[in-house]
Backbone as numpy.savetxt, mean C-alpha at the origin, in Angstrom:
# Nx Ny Nz CAx CAy CAz Cx Cy Cz
12.97 14.96 21.63 12.15 15.64 20.63 10.73 15.09 20.69
9.74 15.98 20.64 8.34 15.56 20.74 7.95 14.74 19.50
7.19 13.69 19.74 6.71 12.87 18.64 5.47 13.52 18.01
5.29 13.38 16.68 4.09 13.93 16.04 2.83 13.32 16.67
1.81 14.13 16.80 0.57 13.66 17.42 -0.18 12.73 16.48
-0.71 11.66 17.05 -1.53 10.72 16.28 -2.96 11.21 16.27
-3.58 11.20 15.10 -4.97 11.60 14.96 -5.86 10.36 15.18
-6.68 10.41 16.23 -7.62 9.32 16.49 -8.98 9.69 15.92
-9.50 8.81 15.07 -10.73 9.08 14.36 -11.96 8.58 15.11
-13.08 9.27 14.92 -14.36 8.77 15.42 -14.87 7.69 14.47
-15.86 6.93 14.93 -16.44 5.91 14.04 -17.02 6.54 12.78
-17.67 7.71 12.93 -18.25 8.37 11.76 -17.17 8.76 10.76
-16.06 9.25 11.25 -14.95 9.61 10.35 -14.38 8.38 9.67
-14.27 7.29 10.41 -13.76 6.06 9.79 -14.74 5.51 8.77
-16.02 5.70 8.99 -17.01 5.25 7.99 -16.86 6.06 6.70
-16.54 7.34 6.81 -16.29 8.14 5.61 -15.01 7.67 4.92
-14.02 7.30 5.71 -12.80 6.74 5.11 -13.11 5.43 4.39
-14.05 4.67 4.90 -14.47 3.45 4.20 -15.10 3.81 2.86
-15.90 4.89 2.81 -16.46 5.32 1.53 -15.35 5.65 0.55
-14.32 6.35 1.03 -13.17 6.64 0.17 -12.48 5.36 -0.26
-12.42 4.39 0.65 -11.81 3.10 0.32 -12.58 2.35 -0.75
-13.90 2.41 -0.70 -14.72 1.71 -1.69 -14.55 2.33 -3.08
-14.45 3.66 -3.14 -14.15 4.31 -4.42 -12.78 3.87 -4.92
-11.82 3.82 -4.04 -10.46 3.43 -4.42 -10.41 2.00 -4.93
-11.17 1.10 -4.31 -11.23 -0.28 -4.79 -11.64 -0.32 -6.26
-12.70 0.43 -6.61 -13.19 0.45 -8.00 -12.14 1.05 -8.93
-11.47 2.11 -8.48 -10.47 2.76 -9.33 -9.26 1.85 -9.55
-8.83 1.15 -8.50 -7.71 0.22 -8.66 -8.11 -1.00 -9.50
-9.34 -1.47 -9.33 -9.82 -2.57 -10.18 -9.68 -2.19 -11.65
-10.11 -0.97 -11.99 -10.06 -0.51 -13.38 -8.63 -0.34 -13.85
-7.76 0.19 -12.97 -6.35 0.39 -13.33 -5.65 -0.94 -13.55
-5.91 -1.90 -12.67 -5.30 -3.23 -12.81 -5.75 -3.88 -14.12
-7.04 -3.76 -14.44 -7.56 -4.35 -15.68 -6.94 -3.71 -16.91
-6.54 -2.44 -16.79 -5.96 -1.72 -17.93 -4.48 -2.02 -18.13
-3.84 -2.63 -17.15 -2.39 -2.88 -17.21 -2.11 -4.10 -18.09
-1.99 -3.85 -19.40 -1.77 -4.91 -20.38 -0.59 -4.54 -21.28
0.02 -5.51 -21.95 1.11 -5.18 -22.88 0.65 -4.17 -23.92
1.49 -3.17 -24.19 1.18 -2.15 -25.18 0.51 -0.92 -24.64
0.10 -0.95 -23.37 -0.57 0.19 -22.73 0.47 1.06 -22.03
0.31 2.36 -22.11 1.23 3.25 -21.40 0.77 3.45 -19.96
1.71 3.82 -19.11 1.34 4.10 -17.71 0.45 5.33 -17.61
0.58 6.28 -18.55 -0.31 7.44 -18.56 -1.75 7.02 -18.85
-1.95 6.03 -19.71 -3.30 5.54 -19.99 -3.92 4.91 -18.74
-3.13 4.19 -17.97 -3.63 3.61 -16.73 -4.03 4.72 -15.76
-3.24 5.77 -15.69 -3.56 6.90 -14.83 -4.89 7.53 -15.24
-5.13 7.66 -16.53 -6.39 8.27 -16.99 -7.58 7.40 -16.62
-7.41 6.09 -16.72 -8.50 5.17 -16.33 -8.83 5.35 -14.84
-7.80 5.37 -14.01 -7.99 5.55 -12.57 -8.67 6.87 -12.28
-8.17 7.95 -12.89 -8.73 9.28 -12.65 -10.19 9.35 -13.05
-10.56 8.65 -14.13 -11.94 8.66 -14.59 -12.90 8.05 -13.57
-12.48 7.00 -12.89 -13.33 6.37 -11.87 -13.52 7.32 -10.69
-12.45 8.00 -10.27 -12.59 8.96 -9.17 -13.56 10.06 -9.55
-13.42 10.59 -10.76 -14.28 11.69 -11.20 -15.74 11.26 -11.23
-15.98 10.05 -11.73 -17.35 9.55 -11.82 -17.98 9.40 -10.44
-17.15 9.07 -9.44 -17.65 8.88 -8.07 -17.73 10.19 -7.30
-17.23 11.28 -7.88 -17.22 12.54 -7.16 -16.14 12.63 -6.10
-15.15 11.74 -6.17 -14.02 11.76 -5.23 -12.86 12.51 -5.86
-11.89 12.88 -5.05 -10.69 13.54 -5.55 -9.46 12.68 -5.24
-8.38 13.00 -5.95 -7.11 12.28 -5.76 -6.28 12.96 -4.68
-5.72 12.16 -3.77 -4.80 12.72 -2.80 -3.36 12.71 -3.29
-3.11 12.10 -4.44 -1.76 12.09 -5.02 -1.53 13.31 -5.91
-2.54 13.64 -6.74 -2.40 14.72 -7.72 -2.12 16.04 -7.00
-0.95 16.65 -7.30 -0.59 17.91 -6.68 0.09 17.80 -5.33
0.22 16.58 -4.82 0.88 16.38 -3.53 2.37 16.66 -3.70
2.85 17.74 -3.11 4.21 18.22 -3.37 4.48 18.30 -4.88
3.43 18.75 -5.62 3.48 18.94 -7.08 3.58 17.63 -7.86
3.21 16.50 -7.25 3.17 15.25 -8.01 2.16 15.41 -9.15
2.51 15.01 -10.39 1.70 15.37 -11.55 0.61 14.39 -11.97
0.33 13.36 -11.18 -0.61 12.33 -11.62 -1.47 11.85 -10.45
-2.45 10.99 -10.77 -3.36 10.49 -9.73 -2.90 9.17 -9.13
-1.95 8.51 -9.77 -1.39 7.27 -9.23 0.12 7.28 -9.40
0.79 6.43 -8.65 2.19 6.10 -8.90 2.23 4.77 -9.64
3.00 4.72 -10.72 3.16 3.49 -11.50 4.64 3.14 -11.50
5.00 2.15 -10.70 6.41 1.79 -10.52 6.66 0.45 -11.21
7.48 0.48 -12.25 7.67 -0.67 -13.14 9.05 -1.29 -12.94
9.06 -2.60 -12.75 10.29 -3.41 -12.67 11.20 -2.95 -11.54
12.34 -2.31 -11.85 13.28 -1.91 -10.80 12.83 -0.65 -10.07
11.75 0.00 -10.55 11.21 1.16 -9.85 10.49 0.69 -8.59
10.82 1.27 -7.47 10.31 0.80 -6.18 8.99 1.49 -5.84
9.03 2.81 -5.78 7.85 3.62 -5.46 7.93 4.95 -6.20
6.79 5.63 -6.25 6.68 7.01 -6.73 6.98 7.18 -8.21
6.84 6.09 -9.00 6.99 6.21 -10.45 5.91 7.10 -11.03
6.29 8.00 -11.94 5.35 8.95 -12.53 4.78 8.36 -13.82
3.44 8.27 -13.95 2.86 7.80 -15.20 3.27 8.69 -16.38
3.50 8.05 -17.52 3.95 8.81 -18.70 3.85 7.94 -19.94
4.85 8.09 -20.83 4.80 7.38 -22.11 5.45 6.01 -22.07
5.80 5.53 -20.86 6.37 4.18 -20.75 5.33 3.15 -21.19
5.69 2.31 -22.14 4.78 1.28 -22.67 5.06 -0.03 -21.94
4.03 -0.62 -21.37 4.19 -1.89 -20.66 4.45 -3.02 -21.65
5.37 -3.90 -21.28 5.73 -5.05 -22.11 5.38 -6.34 -21.39
5.25 -7.40 -22.16 4.97 -8.71 -21.58 6.04 -9.07 -20.56
5.60 -9.45 -19.35 6.53 -9.84 -18.30 6.91 -8.73 -17.34
6.51 -7.49 -17.64 6.78 -6.39 -16.70 6.02 -6.62 -15.39
6.58 -6.11 -14.30 5.89 -6.11 -13.01 5.67 -4.65 -12.64
4.44 -4.28 -12.33 4.10 -2.89 -12.06 3.31 -2.78 -10.76
3.74 -1.88 -9.90 2.99 -1.57 -8.68 2.19 -0.30 -8.93
0.89 -0.38 -8.71 -0.02 0.75 -8.90 -0.49 1.20 -7.53
-0.12 2.42 -7.16 -0.39 2.97 -5.83 -1.27 4.20 -6.02
-2.42 4.21 -5.35 -3.33 5.34 -5.52 -4.12 5.62 -4.26
-4.83 6.74 -4.30 -5.64 7.12 -3.16 -6.86 7.90 -3.61
-7.84 8.01 -2.71 -9.05 8.77 -2.99 -9.44 9.52 -1.73
-10.09 10.67 -1.92 -10.55 11.50 -0.82 -12.06 11.71 -0.97
-12.79 11.44 0.11 -14.23 11.70 0.16 -14.51 12.57 1.38
-15.10 13.73 1.15 -15.45 14.65 2.25 -14.25 14.94 3.17
-13.06 15.02 2.57 -11.88 15.38 3.33 -11.16 14.23 4.01
-11.65 13.00 3.83 -11.04 11.84 4.48 -10.43 10.92 3.43
-9.25 10.38 3.74 -8.38 9.75 2.75 -8.39 8.22 2.81
-8.09 7.64 1.65 -7.78 6.21 1.54 -6.50 6.08 0.73
-5.81 4.95 0.88 -4.53 4.73 0.22 -4.33 3.23 0.08
-4.02 2.78 -1.14 -3.85 1.34 -1.37 -2.98 1.12 -2.59
-2.29 0.00 -2.62 -1.43 -0.35 -3.77 -1.57 -1.83 -4.08
-1.49 -2.12 -5.37 -1.48 -3.51 -5.83 -0.37 -3.69 -6.86
0.12 -4.91 -6.95 1.13 -5.24 -7.95 0.51 -6.14 -9.01
0.84 -5.85 -10.27 0.34 -6.62 -11.41 1.53 -7.11 -12.22
1.49 -8.36 -12.64 2.48 -8.85 -13.60 1.81 -8.88 -14.96
2.38 -8.15 -15.89 1.76 -7.93 -17.20 2.02 -9.13 -18.10
0.94 -9.74 -18.59 1.12 -10.87 -19.51 1.71 -12.07 -18.82
2.80 -12.60 -19.38 3.42 -13.82 -18.88 4.31 -13.52 -17.68
4.06 -14.20 -16.57 4.80 -13.92 -15.34 6.05 -14.77 -15.23
7.17 -14.12 -14.89 8.35 -14.84 -14.44 8.00 -15.44 -13.08
8.24 -16.74 -12.86 7.87 -17.35 -11.58 8.47 -16.64 -10.38
9.69 -16.09 -10.52 10.29 -15.39 -9.39 9.61 -14.04 -9.13
9.11 -13.40 -10.19 8.33 -12.17 -9.99 7.00 -12.48 -9.31
6.38 -13.61 -9.72 5.12 -14.00 -9.09 5.34 -14.31 -7.62
6.44 -14.98 -7.33 6.77 -15.27 -5.93 6.98 -13.97 -5.16
7.70 -13.02 -5.75 7.93 -11.73 -5.11 6.61 -11.06 -4.77
5.68 -11.03 -5.72 4.39 -10.39 -5.48 3.59 -11.13 -4.42
3.56 -12.45 -4.51 2.79 -13.25 -3.56 3.32 -13.07 -2.13
4.64 -13.11 -1.99 5.22 -12.97 -0.65 4.94 -11.57 -0.09
5.05 -10.55 -0.94 4.79 -9.19 -0.48 3.34 -9.04 -0.04
2.42 -9.57 -0.84 1.00 -9.48 -0.48 0.71 -10.24 0.81
1.25 -11.45 0.93 1.05 -12.23 2.15 1.65 -11.53 3.37
2.83 -10.90 3.16 3.47 -10.17 4.26 2.58 -9.03 4.74
1.94 -8.34 3.78 1.01 -7.27 4.15 -0.11 -7.80 5.04
-0.66 -8.94 4.67 -1.77 -9.50 5.47 -1.29 -9.95 6.85
-0.08 -10.46 6.93 0.46 -10.79 8.26 0.62 -9.52 9.10
1.02 -8.42 8.46 1.10 -7.17 9.18 -0.26 -6.68 9.64
-1.27 -6.82 8.79 -2.62 -6.41 9.15 -3.15 -7.25 10.31
-2.88 -8.55 10.26 -3.30 -9.42 11.37 -2.64 -8.99 12.68
-1.39 -8.54 12.60 -0.70 -8.07 13.80 -1.31 -6.78 14.33
-1.88 -5.97 13.43 -2.57 -4.76 13.87 -3.80 -5.12 14.69
-4.38 -6.29 14.39 -5.56 -6.75 15.15 -5.16 -7.42 16.45
-4.05 -8.17 16.45 -3.69 -8.99 17.61 -2.59 -8.40 18.47
-1.83 -7.44 17.91 -0.67 -6.91 18.62 -1.03 -5.83 19.62
-0.01 -5.34 20.33 -0.19 -4.28 21.32 0.43 -2.97 20.87
1.45 -3.07 20.02 2.18 -1.87 19.61 2.30 -1.83 18.08
2.46 -0.61 17.55 2.62 -0.46 16.11 3.83 -1.27 15.61
4.87 -1.36 16.42 6.05 -2.12 16.04 5.78 -3.60 15.82
4.69 -4.12 16.40 4.35 -5.53 16.18 4.01 -5.80 14.71
3.55 -4.77 14.00 3.21 -4.93 12.58 4.47 -5.23 11.77
5.50 -4.41 11.96 6.75 -4.64 11.24 7.40 -5.95 11.61
7.30 -6.32 12.90 7.88 -7.60 13.33 7.19 -8.77 12.63
5.87 -8.69 12.49 5.12 -9.77 11.84 5.47 -9.87 10.36
5.60 -8.71 9.71 5.99 -8.71 8.29 7.38 -9.33 8.13
8.32 -8.88 8.95 9.70 -9.36 8.87 9.77 -10.86 9.15
9.06 -11.30 10.18 9.10 -12.72 10.54 8.54 -13.58 9.41
7.46 -13.11 8.77 6.88 -13.89 7.68 7.85 -13.97 6.50
8.38 -12.82 6.09 9.28 -12.80 4.93 10.50 -13.67 5.19
11.02 -13.63 6.41 12.20 -14.43 6.76 11.90 -15.93 6.76
10.63 -16.28 6.96 10.26 -17.70 7.06 10.01 -18.36 5.72
9.89 -17.57 4.65 9.53 -18.12 3.35 10.72 -18.88 2.75
10.52 -20.13 2.33 11.62 -20.88 1.73 12.01 -20.30 0.38
13.23 -20.62 -0.05 13.70 -20.13 -1.33 14.67 -18.97 -1.16
15.00 -18.33 -2.27 15.96 -17.24 -2.25 15.42 -16.09 -1.40
16.23 -15.56 -0.45 15.74 -14.49 0.41 15.35 -13.24 -0.38
14.30 -12.58 0.09 13.86 -11.32 -0.48 14.19 -10.19 0.48
14.53 -9.03 -0.06 14.88 -7.89 0.78 13.68 -7.03 1.11
13.61 -6.56 2.35 12.56 -5.63 2.78 13.16 -4.22 2.76
12.57 -3.34 1.96 13.08 -1.97 1.92 12.88 -1.29 3.27
13.87 -0.54 3.70 13.81 0.15 4.98 13.65 1.66 4.81
13.92 2.19 3.61 13.86 3.64 3.40 12.42 4.15 3.30
11.49 3.27 2.98 10.09 3.67 2.78 9.19 2.78 3.62
8.26 3.39 4.35 7.47 2.66 5.35 6.01 3.07 5.25
5.16 2.35 6.01 3.76 2.71 6.10 3.57 3.91 7.02
2.29 4.26 7.23 2.02 5.53 7.90 0.58 5.58 8.40
0.34 6.53 9.30 -1.02 6.84 9.67 -1.74 7.54 8.52
-3.07 7.50 8.53 -3.87 8.12 7.49 -5.18 8.60 8.10
-5.73 9.66 7.56 -6.99 10.21 8.09 -7.40 11.44 7.32
-7.35 12.61 7.95 -7.68 13.86 7.26 -6.53 14.31 6.37
-5.41 13.62 6.43 -4.29 13.78 5.50 -3.85 12.39 5.07
-3.16 12.33 3.93 -2.73 11.02 3.45 -1.60 10.44 4.30
-0.65 11.28 4.69 0.48 10.80 5.49 0.44 11.47 6.85
0.31 10.65 7.88 0.25 11.12 9.26 1.12 10.22 10.14
1.31 10.65 11.39 1.91 9.77 12.39 0.92 8.65 12.71
1.42 7.46 13.07 2.83 7.10 13.25 3.41 6.46 12.00
4.74 6.40 11.93 5.38 5.56 10.92 5.08 4.09 11.23
4.85 3.31 10.19 4.60 1.86 10.34 5.72 1.13 9.61
6.70 0.67 10.37 7.85 0.01 9.76 7.46 -1.37 9.23
8.21 -1.82 8.24 7.97 -3.14 7.64 8.99 -4.18 8.08
9.73 -3.87 9.14 10.79 -4.77 9.60 10.86 -4.72 11.13
11.47 -5.75 11.68 11.58 -5.86 13.13 12.64 -4.89 13.66
12.33 -4.25 14.77 13.26 -3.32 15.40 13.01 -3.35 16.91
13.94 -2.83 17.67 13.75 -2.79 19.13 12.76 -1.71 19.55
12.42 -0.79 18.62 11.48 0.28 18.94 10.05 -0.24 18.80
9.30 -0.27 19.89 7.95 -0.83 19.85 6.95 0.10 19.18
7.21 1.42 19.23 6.27 2.37 18.68 5.10 2.59 19.61
4.15 3.44 19.21 2.99 3.72 20.07 2.08 2.51 20.21
1.24 2.55 21.25 0.26 1.49 21.44 -0.80 1.54 20.34
-1.24 0.36 19.95 -2.36 0.26 19.01 -3.65 0.56 19.76
-4.38 1.57 19.31 -5.58 2.01 20.01 -6.73 2.23 19.04
-7.94 2.11 19.54 -9.13 2.41 18.74 -9.05 3.86 18.26
-9.45 4.06 17.00 -9.39 5.37 16.39 -8.18 5.56 15.49
-7.20 4.63 15.60 -6.04 4.66 14.70 -6.43 4.13 13.33
-5.94 4.79 12.29 -6.03 4.26 10.94 -4.64 4.24 10.35
-4.25 3.10 9.80 -2.88 2.88 9.37 -2.84 2.36 7.93
-1.89 2.88 7.16 -1.60 2.34 5.84 -0.42 1.39 5.98
-0.67 0.12 5.75 0.35 -0.93 5.91 0.82 -1.32 4.52
2.12 -1.12 4.22 2.58 -1.24 2.83 4.01 -1.78 2.72
4.19 -3.09 2.87 5.53 -3.63 2.66 5.98 -3.49 1.21
7.27 -3.22 1.04 7.91 -3.15 -0.27 9.10 -4.10 -0.26
9.09 -5.08 -1.14 10.12 -6.11 -1.18 10.85 -6.07 -2.51
12.09 -6.54 -2.50 12.92 -6.58 -3.71 13.57 -7.95 -3.85
13.90 -8.28 -5.10 14.57 -9.56 -5.37 16.07 -9.48 -5.15
16.59 -8.26 -4.93 18.03 -8.09 -4.74 18.33 -7.28 -3.49
19.29 -6.35 -3.62 19.68 -5.52 -2.49 18.65 -4.44 -2.19
18.69 -3.93 -0.97 17.68 -2.96 -0.54 18.13 -1.51 -0.74
19.30 -1.30 -1.34 19.75 0.07 -1.57 18.96 0.68 -2.73
18.57 1.96 -2.59 17.79 2.64 -3.61 18.38 4.01 -3.89
17.96 4.59 -5.02 18.35 5.95 -5.39 17.14 6.60 -6.06
17.01 7.91 -5.90 15.93 8.66 -6.54 16.43 9.24 -7.85
15.62 9.08 -8.91 16.02 9.57 -10.23 15.92 11.09 -10.31
16.33 11.64 -11.46 16.40 13.08 -11.64 15.03 13.76 -11.61
13.95 12.97 -11.78 12.61 13.59 -11.70 12.22 13.92 -10.26
13.10 13.57 -9.31 12.90 13.83 -7.87 11.76 13.01 -7.26
11.27 12.03 -8.00 10.18 11.20 -7.48 10.52 9.71 -7.57
10.84 9.24 -8.77 10.95 7.80 -9.00 12.14 7.21 -8.25
11.85 6.22 -7.41 12.88 5.53 -6.63 13.15 4.18 -7.28
14.42 3.88 -7.53 14.80 2.62 -8.16 15.81 1.87 -7.30
15.87 0.55 -7.48 16.92 -0.24 -6.82 18.24 0.05 -7.51
19.30 0.20 -6.74 20.59 0.53 -7.34 21.16 -0.63 -8.14
20.75 -1.86 -7.80 21.27 -3.02 -8.54 20.35 -3.45 -9.69
19.26 -2.71 -9.91 18.35 -3.03 -11.00 17.41 -4.18 -10.72
17.42 -4.70 -9.47 16.55 -5.82 -9.14 15.09 -5.38 -9.10
14.21 -6.29 -9.43 12.78 -5.97 -9.47 12.19 -5.82 -8.07
11.14 -4.99 -8.01 10.56 -4.58 -6.74 9.05 -4.77 -6.77
8.44 -4.71 -5.59 7.01 -4.97 -5.46 6.45 -4.24 -4.25
5.22 -3.77 -4.36 4.53 -3.10 -3.26 3.08 -3.54 -3.20
2.61 -3.82 -1.99 1.18 -4.03 -1.73 0.82 -3.17 -0.52
-0.41 -2.62 -0.53 -0.80 -1.72 0.55 -2.31 -1.73 0.77
-2.70 -1.70 2.04 -4.10 -1.47 2.42 -4.15 -0.44 3.55
-5.26 0.27 3.60 -5.56 1.15 4.73 -6.47 0.40 5.70
-6.13 0.47 6.99 -6.80 -0.34 8.01 -7.29 0.57 9.14
-8.53 0.37 9.54 -9.10 1.10 10.68 -9.14 0.20 11.90
-8.72 0.74 13.03 -8.82 0.05 14.32 -9.91 0.75 15.13
-10.93 -0.01 15.53 -12.02 0.58 16.33 -12.25 -0.28 17.57
-13.19 0.12 18.39 -13.32 -0.55 19.69 -13.81 -1.98 19.59
-14.35 -2.37 18.42 -14.84 -3.74 18.23 -13.85 -4.63 17.48
-12.81 -4.03 16.90 -11.85 -4.83 16.13 -11.20 -3.99 15.04
-10.86 -4.64 13.92 -10.29 -3.91 12.79 -11.16 -4.11 11.55
-11.01 -3.20 10.60 -11.69 -3.29 9.32 -10.74 -2.75 8.26
-10.52 -3.54 7.22 -9.63 -3.10 6.14 -10.43 -2.21 5.20
-10.12 -0.93 5.22 -10.94 0.07 4.53 -10.88 -0.07 3.02
-9.81 -0.65 2.50 -9.61 -0.73 1.05 -9.72 -2.15 0.52
-10.34 -3.06 1.29 -10.64 -4.41 0.83 -12.16 -4.55 0.74
-12.69 -5.15 -0.32 -14.15 -5.23 -0.48 -14.86 -5.86 0.72
-14.27 -6.91 1.28 -14.90 -7.63 2.40 -14.32 -7.23 3.75
-13.63 -6.09 3.79 -13.00 -5.66 5.02 -11.80 -6.50 5.43
-11.37 -7.39 4.53 -10.23 -8.26 4.79 -10.59 -9.64 5.29
-11.89 -9.96 5.34 -12.33 -11.22 5.97 -11.69 -12.45 5.36
-11.68 -12.56 4.04 -11.21 -13.80 3.41 -9.72 -14.03 3.63
-8.93 -12.96 3.63 -7.48 -13.13 3.78 -7.05 -13.19 5.24
-7.85 -12.64 6.14 -7.48 -12.65 7.56 -7.94 -13.91 8.28
-8.98 -14.58 7.76 -9.50 -15.78 8.43 -8.41 -16.83 8.66
-7.55 -17.14 7.65 -6.50 -18.14 7.89 -5.48 -17.69 8.93
-5.44 -16.40 9.23 -4.49 -15.87 10.21 -5.12 -15.68 11.57
-6.35 -16.20 11.73 -7.01 -16.18 13.03 -7.64 -14.85 13.41
-7.95 -14.02 12.40 -8.55 -12.71 12.65 -9.87 -12.61 11.92
-10.90 -12.16 12.62 -12.20 -11.88 12.01 -12.46 -10.38 12.05
-12.35 -9.69 10.90 -12.57 -8.23 10.93 -14.03 -7.91 11.22
-14.24 -6.74 11.82 -15.57 -6.32 12.26 -15.88 -4.97 11.61
-17.05 -4.84 10.95 -17.40 -3.55 10.35 -17.41 -2.43 11.39
-17.12 -1.23 10.94 -17.08 -0.07 11.84 -18.49 0.20 12.36
-18.67 0.28 13.67 -20.01 0.48 14.24 -20.62 1.80 13.78
C-alpha cells in the first residue's frame, strides 16, 4: 500500500509556521495562567480563543471533524481530546491543554500539562518525565537519521528513569504538520523495528509523548472525543512543533526555538534562514 506523501516546506513556509507558533505560545501562556482551582475548562478555552482573535489567527481545532472548541482540555484520567465545558478544576488536578493556531494557512500545534494548585509528587514526576521525554525526542529529530529515531529516544529515556515505571501510550502518536494540522508521517513515541522515513530538510513534525501512571489501555467516551485510561490512572501530554531545515532544527512553538532545553542534550537549534 502506498504511503501518504510527506509535505516538504520551503523556508518561507516554515517562517510562517513560526509566526503561528509565536501566537500559540501566547495563547497557551494565557491558558496555563488561567488554569486555577474553581475555573471551568470552558473558561480556559475562552481565554485561549481570545488571544488567537486578538492576533488575527484562527484555531485549527475548532470545527475539526466538528470538534466544538479551540483547545482540548484533558483532566486527570483523560488522555487526549477532552472537550472544554462546565468541568470545574480542583486543587491537585492535572490538566493537559492542547491547542493550535493557523496563520496564512500554515499550522502550529503544541500542548502543555499543568498541575492545578498543590501537586501530588507522582503527578509532578509524570509531567516532568513526559516533558523531558519530548525534548529527548526533539533532540533525536536533530541528530537522528530516521523518524523512528524520535520514538526510540523517547522510549529509551522513559525506560531509564528511576522509580515506578510509566506507560507510553501507543494508540495516539505525533504527526507531520504544515498546511494541515495532521499530515504524514506518523511520529511514534516508542521504539519499534520500523525506522520510518528519513529525516529531511523541509519536514515539520509535531512531537507529543503521552504518558500514564498506570496501564496504557484507553477507551473513548460517549462524546466520541474524550479518551480516558481504562484503569482511571492519571495521564499527561506535552507537545511541540519542530521544523527541520538545511541548517538544523528550530522548535516552532518554543520562545527560544528550544535552545535552553536542547543545550544539555548536545543540540543547538538554528533559526530558519
